[in-house]
Every structure is written in C-alpha cells, then in structure tokens.
C-alpha positions in Angstrom: 64.1 144.5 55.2 60.3 144.6 55.7 59.1 145.7 59.1 55.5 145.3 60.3 53.1 147.1 62.6 49.6 146.0 63.5 47.2 148.2 65.5 43.8 147.3 66.7 41.8 150.4 67.5 39.0 149.9 70.1 35.5 151.2 69.5 35.0 154.8 70.6 38.8 155.7 70.7 38.8 159.5 70.6 41.0 161.5 68.2 42.3 163.4 71.3 43.6 160.1 72.8 44.6 157.8 69.9 46.0 154.3 70.6 49.5 153.7 69.5 52.0 150.9 68.7 55.7 151.4 68.4 58.4 149.7 66.3 62.1 150.3 66.9 64.3 150.0 63.8 68.0 150.4 62.8 69.4 153.3 60.9 68.7 153.4 57.2 66.3 154.7 54.6 62.5 154.3 54.6 61.9 153.2 51.0 58.2 152.4 50.9 55.3 152.3 53.3 52.0 150.4 52.8 48.9 150.8 54.9 46.0 148.4 54.8 42.7 148.3 56.7 40.1 145.7 55.8 36.6 146.8 54.7 34.1 147.2 57.5 35.0 150.4 59.3 33.0 152.6 56.9 35.4 155.5 57.2 35.3 155.6 61.0 38.9 154.5 61.7 41.8 156.8 61.0 45.6 156.4 61.1 48.9 158.4 61.2 52.4 157.0 60.9 55.2 159.0 62.6 59.0 158.6 63.0 60.4 160.9 65.6 58.7 164.2 65.1 58.1 163.6 61.3 54.7 162.5 60.1 55.2 160.0 57.3 51.5 159.2 56.5 49.6 161.1 55.5 52.1 163.7 54.4 50.1 166.7 55.6 50.9 167.2 59.3 47.8 166.8 61.5 45.8 165.0 58.8 44.6 161.4 59.3 44.5 158.6 56.7 41.3 156.6 56.2 41.9 153.4 54.3 39.2 150.9 53.6 39.9 147.6 51.8 42.7 149.1 49.7 46.4 149.6 50.0 47.7 153.1 50.6 51.3 153.2 49.3 53.8 155.9 49.7 57.6 156.2 48.9 59.0 158.7 51.4 62.6 157.9 50.9 63.2 159.3 54.3 66.7 158.7 55.8 66.9 157.8 59.5 70.2 159.2 60.8 70.2 158.9 64.6 69.2 156.3 67.2 66.9 155.5 68.7 64.5 155.4 65.8 61.0 154.4 66.5 58.0 154.3 64.2 54.7 155.2 65.9 51.4 154.1 64.4 48.5 156.1 65.8 44.8 155.4 65.4 41.4 156.6 66.5 38.0 155.0 65.9 34.6 156.8 65.7 32.7 153.5 65.5 30.7 153.1 68.7 30.4 149.3 68.4 33.4 147.6 66.7 37.2 147.7 67.0 39.1 147.9 63.7 42.6 146.6 62.8 45.2 148.3 60.6 48.3 146.8 59.1 51.4 148.7 58.1 54.5 147.4 56.3 57.7 149.5 56.1 60.4 148.6 53.6 63.8 149.7 54.8 67.2 150.1 53.0 65.8 149.2 49.5 66.4 145.5 50.5 64.9 142.5 48.9 61.6 141.4 50.5 62.3 138.3 52.5 60.1 135.1 52.7 58.3 136.3 55.8 57.5 139.6 54.2 56.1 137.9 51.1 54.0 135.6 53.2 52.5 138.5 55.2 51.7 140.4 52.0 50.0 137.3 50.6 48.0 137.0 53.8 46.9 140.7 53.6 46.0 140.3 50.0 43.8 137.4 50.9 42.0 139.6 53.5 41.5 142.2 50.8 40.0 139.7 48.3 37.6 138.4 51.0 36.5 141.9 51.8 38.0 141.3 55.3 36.3 142.2 58.5 37.6 145.1 60.4 
C-alpha cells in the first residue's frame, strides 16, 4: 500500500526547530521510500524521514536530504514490529522569502500500487517535467 506525506516548509524555518508532519501506519515492512521536492528552492530546503527513533532518510543519522527536481529513492526494507508506528517528516528552510513543499511516498508490505498511488505519482511526475515551483 502506498502512503503519502506532504510537508510545506515556511520561509526561515530554522534547523533547530524544523516543521513536521506525521503519518500513522499499520505494522508491516517499509519496502521503498520516494522523496520529491520541485525545483526552485536552490538547495535551501532540507528533509529527514523518521520512524520511531530510526532515521530512514537520509541513512546517516543527523544528516539532512536536499532534493531539487529529482526523485530520491531508497529501499530500506525496514520492518515495523510494534504499534503505534508513526512516520515523521521533518524539514527546515533557509530561504528568507519562499516556502517550499516536499512530497514523500512510502510503499508498505511489498503490495501492488493502487490507482490512487499511480495517480499521485503521475501528478508528481508532471510537476517534475514542468520544473515545478517550490
């Protein structure tokens, strides 16, 4: 099953106080994770994806991912074994003028991607082709 998180990071959001969005999921295995942020932030917006006390993206604890107009894909194959299980997407933004939005898709349990998930991927691919605003 494909789960989605969207995070808009306001301008001047400090690294010491990142904004977050949470997504509760059922037990299972995290098969793949995709992160996308449209062009426009010029390397000023940064992300981390956590589940419990485990940092999934980027792999190195304490590091931040900076994605611009490209998909960052990882296959953690991380098994979730106890409830509650909550993904936390964190972001900070050094841009002093504009907010920037990040999109994250998490594929759970090696399942088939459903119609809603395929539609969302097509929409994000369109943003990428257009060069998207951030």
